[in-house]
C-alpha positions in Angstrom: -12.2 6.1 -8.6 -13.0 4.0 -11.7 -13.8 0.3 -11.2 -11.5 -1.8 -13.3 -11.4 -5.5 -14.0 -8.0 -6.8 -14.7 -8.0 -9.5 -17.4 -5.4 -12.3 -17.2 -3.7 -11.1 -20.4 -3.3 -7.6 -18.9 -0.3 -8.6 -16.7 2.7 -6.4 -17.1 5.5 -6.9 -14.5 6.3 -3.2 -14.4 3.0 -1.4 -15.0 0.5 -4.0 -13.8 2.1 -6.8 -11.8 -0.4 -9.5 -11.0 0.0 -9.3 -7.2 -1.1 -5.7 -7.3 -3.9 -5.9 -9.9 -6.2 -8.7 -8.8 -9.8 -8.1 -8.2 -11.8 -5.0 -9.2 -9.2 -2.4 -8.1 -5.5 -1.8 -8.6 -3.4 -1.3 -5.4 -1.9 2.0 -6.5 -5.4 3.5 -7.0 -6.4 2.5 -3.5 -3.1 3.9 -2.0 -3.6 7.2 -3.8 -7.2 7.4 -2.7 -6.4 6.7 0.9 -3.4 9.0 1.1 -4.8 11.8 -1.0 -2.3 14.6 -1.3 -0.3 13.4 1.7 3.5 13.5 1.3 6.7 12.9 3.2 7.9 10.0 5.3 4.5 9.2 6.9 2.8 8.8 3.4 5.7 6.6 2.3 5.4 4.4 5.3 1.6 4.0 5.2 1.7 3.5 1.4 4.2 0.7 1.8 2.2 -0.9 4.6 -0.9 -0.9 2.4 1.0 -2.4 -0.5 2.3 -5.3 1.5 -1.1 -6.0 3.0 -2.6 -5.9 -0.5 -0.3 -8.4 -2.0 0.4 -10.8 0.9 -1.9 -13.6 -0.3 -0.5 -13.4 -3.9 3.2 -13.0 -3.3 5.1 -13.6 -0.1 2.5 -14.5 2.5 3.6 -14.0 6.1 6.8 -12.2 5.0 4.7 -9.5 3.4 2.6 -9.2 6.6 5.7 -8.8 8.6 6.9 -6.1 6.2 3.5 -4.3 6.6 3.9 -4.4 10.3 7.4 -3.0 10.1 6.2 0.0 8.1 3.2 0.5 10.4 5.4 0.3 13.5 7.7 3.0 12.0 4.7 5.2 11.1 3.3 4.8 14.7 6.7 5.7 16.2 6.9 8.8 14.0 3.4 10.0 15.1 4.2 9.4 18.7 7.5 11.2 18.4 5.6 14.3 17.1 2.9 14.1 19.7 0.4 12.7 17.1 0.0 16.0 15.3 -2.5 15.3 12.5 -0.3 16.7 9.7 3.1 15.8 11.1 
């Protein structure tokens, strides 16, 4: 994954919103790296949890942490319901 530095003038609310592009990495790159070729509901849930954890200090604070927890709780419930099969 390439290291990128986001400059203040690079903000684009659609392609590079500031709350996802601070620091050396962009949130979407981290999500893609973590999830790899995963797909389906579990990938969606985990990706959203990562997104909310990533941005909480730069956008909605505690509300984003609560959203991340909501998505994680759903992902955990799905895994438990499928007997924690690795690729379920």
